[in-house]
N, C-alpha and C positions, 0 to 999 in steps of 0.2 A: 439549569435551563438548557433545552435541546437546541443545538444549533441548526439554523435554517440554511440548506445547501442548495446551490444551482448545479445541476448535473448536466454538462454539455458533453455530447458523445460525437466524435467523428466517425460517421457511418462509413465512409470510404475506407477506414483504417483498422476497424475492430470486427472481429467475427461475431456474427449474431448468436453463435452457440453458447457464449458466455454470459448472456444477458441476466438470466436468473439468478446466478450465483454473485453476478457482479452487483445487481440492485440489492440483494440480501447483505453484501459487505458494506456497501455504502450507508445503510441504516445504522451501523455500528458507531458512526461518525456524526450522524446528524439526521435531520428530517429533510429528505429531498423535495423541497416545495416547488422546485422549477426543474422539469425534466425534458431535454430537447435534444433531438438527433439531426445532424445535418448530412445532407448529400443530394444528389440528382437522382429524385425518385423515378425518373423515367429511364433509367439504366437497369438492365436485368440482374446486374450483381447485387443490387440491394432488396431483391424481391424477398429474400428470406426474412428480412427485417419487418416486413409489413404486418404479419400477423402478430408478431411479438410486441408491437407498439401499443396496441389496444389493452392487451393483457397487463402491461406494466405502466400503463397511463403516461406514455412518452409521446411528446409532440414533435412530429416530423417537419423540419424545416426545409423547404425545397430551395436548391441552390444549383442554378443551371451553370456548367462549365462554359463560360463564354469565350475563353481563349484556350487553344491547345497548349498543354504543358504547365498551365498555371492551376494552382489548387484553390478554386473559388470556395471550397468548403471551410478551408482555414480562415479566409477573411471573414466569412459570415459568422463563423463561431467567435472570432475575436471581437468583432463589431458588437455582437449581442452581448458578450461578456462584460464588455466595457459599459453597455447600456444598463445591465443588470447591477453591476457595480455601483453606478450613480444613482440607481433606484433605492438603495439602502434597504432592499428587502431581505438581504441573505447575509450571513456572517462567513460563509465560506463557499468554496467552489470545488467541484470534481470535475477534472478534465480527463476525459476517457479518449486516449489516443497514444499511438507509439510514434508520433511524429515530432521531430525536434523543432518544428515550426513554431510549436506553442511555448517554447522556453521563455521568450520575452513576455509573453501573457502572463505566464505563472509568476515571473519575478514581479512584474507590474501589480498583479493583484495582492501579493505578499506585501509589497511596499505600501499598499493601501490598508493593510491591517487585516486582510483576509486569510483565513486558513485555506490552504491548497492541497488538495489530495490528487495524486495523479494515478490513472490506472492505464496499463497498457502491456504489451507483450514484452518478452525478454529481449527482444531486438531493439527495444527503445534506447535511443542515444542517451549518454550519461548527462549531457548539459540539461536536457528536460527533467530527468531524474532528480538531479540536485537542485533544480529550481523550485521543486515541490517540498512541503513539509513533510509529506509522506508519499511514498510511491509504492503501488502495489502490482506485482506482476500477475496478469489475469489468468496465467496458467495454473497458478496455485489454488484458484477459486473453483476450479472444476470439481465436481462431486467426488467425495472421497471413496464412493462405492467401487471405483475402479482401482483402488489400491492393490498392490500385489498380494496375492494370496498364497505365495511360495514362501516356504520356510515359517519359522516361529516368529513370535513377536520379538524375541531377542535378536534374531537375524535382521529384522526389520530396523530395529534401533541401531544396530551396528552399521547397517548401510547408511543410515541418516548421519551417524556421527562421522563416518568417512567423508562426508561432504564438507565437514566443517574444516577450515584452513587456519593455518598459523596466524594469518592476518586476522581472521574473524575472532579467535580466542584472545589475540592482543587487544582488539578493540573492546571487547568485554571487560578484559583485565583493567585496561586504562581507564575505562568508564567507571568501574568500580572504585578505583582509587580517586577519581575526580569527585564522586558522590560520597565517599565514605566519612564516618566520624573518626575521632582520634584513635579509636580501637580498630579501625579498618573495615567496619561493618556498614554496609550500605543497604537502603531499603530497595527491594528489587523493582518497585514501581518506578523510583527515580532513576534507576539504572537503565531501564527500558525507554524511557522518555528522552534521556540524554543520548543514548545510542541513536534513537530515530532523528534527533537533531544532527548528529554527526554524519550519519548514513541513512538518508531517507529511504532507501529501498532494502533496509535491513528487516527481515521478517522471519521469525523462527520457522514459518511454514516453508520457507525456501529450502530449508534442511530436512524437512520431514516431521517437524515437530509442531503441534498445534499451539503450544505456548512457549514462552521463554523459559519457564521454570523446569521443565523435563529437558529441555536443551542443555541447560547450564549443569543440571545433575548427570546428564549423559557424558558430557565432556570430562568431568571428574577431576577438575583442576581448580575447583572453588569449593569453599566450605558454605553450607546452606543452614540456616537456623530459622525455626518457626517461633513466632511470639505471638502472645495473646493480644487481641485487638479489643480495647475497651469500648469501642463503638459498634462492633459487629462480631458475630459468631465465627467469622472467616479470620483464619490466622494471618498474621503479617509475615511476609517472606523477606528475610535479610541475607546477604551474601557477602563473602569475604575472600580476597586472593589467598590461596595458600602460600605458605613461605617459599616453597619450591615448586615452580610449575615447569612442566616439560612441554616443549614445542617441537614435538616430532611428527607433526602432520605436514601435508604438502603446503607450499607457499600460497 
């Protein structure tokens, strides 16, 4: 069953240039039945959003800044989120902001049993990130057409692997151990889900890989096995820690 999501966007805090990719990403996790964006629409800095709202069926919510130095947009989003929570119309929320002021809101929504997806820029403070079930950096959603055309695909993979730290590899290795059977094999789907719980902002796309499988293959420190799936034509991917792993990357 598709999860109904409420998408609440902090218009003062998110660039309008990312809207198309952002809305496409959100549909992977559920059906965005409520879509609202908050800000003072009398201000010129929000003018770029106006044409995009109709194209994406997003409802603008006007919020005047009554007091200098106070973020009225945050308050309006939080009040609306709680109203939506008690309406019982959704099973999850997507909070689009890079502002740590929404940390308590994310925590409260999860306490109520809601799925909470955060989307924001890489400058987002860690407390807000870890308060979400999943946090997606908006920069990785930009169209792949601007990917570097320099060098070969092999060079591109090498550049991506170089971004992976010893800490990242240890996270994957520990999670495989936590999910594995007595022979050491773990279903990759379970591994990915558990990694997400441990580190909400973990995303293979942060390292230049579209999926977790090619990322693990590129690291070269894990065994990978494909198995027949009796319920589908798609193979099941299992992974296992190699007996001797080398951690010769940056910390």
